[in-house]
C-alpha positions as CSV (number, residue, x, y, z in Angstrom):
1,M,14.2,2.4,2.9
2,T,15.9,4.7,0.4
3,D,15.1,1.8,-2.4
4,V,12.0,1.5,-1.4
5,Y,10.8,5.5,-1.8
6,N,12.9,5.9,-5.1
7,R,10.8,2.4,-6.2
8,R,7.4,3.8,-4.7
9,E,5.5,4.1,-8.2
10,H,6.7,0.9,-8.5
11,Y,5.8,-0.4,-5.2
12,W,2.3,0.9,-5.5
13,Q,1.6,-0.5,-9.2
14,Q,2.8,-3.8,-7.6
15,A,0.4,-3.4,-4.4
16,Q,-2.5,-2.8,-6.8
17,E,-1.7,-5.5,-9.2
18,Q,-1.7,-7.8,-6.1
19,A,-4.8,-6.6,-4.9
20,D,-6.8,-7.1,-8.3
21,R,-5.8,-10.9,-7.9
22,T,-8.7,-10.8,-5.4
23,C,-7.5,-13.4,-3.5
24,A,-6.0,-14.3,0.2
25,S,-2.2,-14.2,-1.1
26,G,-2.6,-11.7,-3.3
27,Y,-4.0,-9.1,-0.5
28,D,-1.0,-10.1,1.5
29,A,1.6,-9.5,-0.4
30,A,-0.4,-6.0,-1.3
31,S,-0.2,-5.4,2.3
32,R,3.3,-6.3,2.7
33,F,4.1,-3.6,-0.3
34,L,1.8,-0.6,1.5
35,Y,3.4,-1.0,5.1
36,Q,6.9,-1.2,3.4
37,L,6.0,1.7,1.4
38,F,4.3,3.3,4.7
39,E,7.7,2.8,6.5
40,A,10.0,4.2,3.3
41,Y,7.7,7.4,3.5
42,Q,8.2,7.8,7.5
43,F,11.7,7.4,7.0
44,K,11.7,10.7,4.2
45,E,9.6,12.5,6.4
46,D,7.1,12.4,3.6
47,E,3.8,11.2,5.4
48,T,1.6,13.7,3.7
49,A,2.3,12.2,0.5
50,F,2.1,8.3,1.7
51,E,-1.3,9.9,3.1
52,Q,-2.7,10.9,0.1
53,R,-1.9,8.3,-2.3
54,F,-3.0,5.5,0.4
55,K,-6.0,7.1,0.4
56,R,-6.8,6.9,-3.5
57,F,-5.6,3.3,-3.1
58,V,-8.3,2.5,-0.1
59,V,-11.2,4.3,-2.8
60,A,-10.0,1.8,-5.3
61,N,-9.9,-0.9,-3.2
62,N,-13.3,0.0,-1.3
63,S,-15.1,-3.2,-1.9
64,R,-12.0,-5.4,-1.0
65,K,-13.4,-6.0,3.2
66,A,-10.6,-8.3,3.3
67,L,-7.8,-6.5,2.2
68,L,-8.7,-3.6,4.4
69,N,-8.9,-5.5,7.3
70,R,-5.0,-6.3,6.6
71,L,-4.2,-2.5,6.4
72,R,-6.2,-1.6,9.4
73,D,-3.2,0.1,11.0
74,L,-2.4,2.1,8.6
75,L,-6.0,4.0,8.2
């Protein structure tokens, strides 16, 4: 978890790149990155920072309902 947290910018970027593929496998990969980020931020007790960044991700991907469905546990 520490490694994911330390590389969080890379993980956010990867999540967006996968979402931009606009296909099921890309959405699956993006959601895996985001769930890993969520766990890492929890581990570091930095949930507020995750929530702020996650909200920006959701706004940027608001038209991708299939992706957002995969993330509903984080919403």
